[in-house]
N, C-alpha and C positions, 0 to 999 in steps of 0.2 A: 751416498757420498762416494765420488769416484776417486781412485788412487792415482790421480794424474800428477805429473811433475809440477811443483809449485814454482812459478816464475818469481823473480825478485819483486815485481809489481804486486803479485798476490800475497807474498809474505809481508810486504809493507802494509797491505790492507789488513792482513791478519793481526799484525802487531798493533796497528792502530785500533782495531776492534777490541783486542785483548786489553789495551790500555784504557779504553772507554769503559769496558765492562768492569775492570778492576777499580777504576775511580768511582763508578756508580756504587759498587759494592762497598767501597771504603766510606763513601758519604752515608750510605744506609747504616753501616756499622757504627760510625761516629754519632749519627743522629740517635740510634738506639741506645748507645752508652750514655749519651747526654740526657736522654729522656729518663733512663733508669736512675741516673744520679739525681735529677731534679725531683722525680716522683718518689725516690727512696727516702727523701728527708721529711 
């Protein structure tokens, strides 16, 4: 990973990527909690 200056375009891409990863992690977490609640009964 090079320590180059990040252009506004790159930071936009990084933010978009971070949002996508965060939403995927959130969906997985919600699905896991839901499964635990359903199986826990």
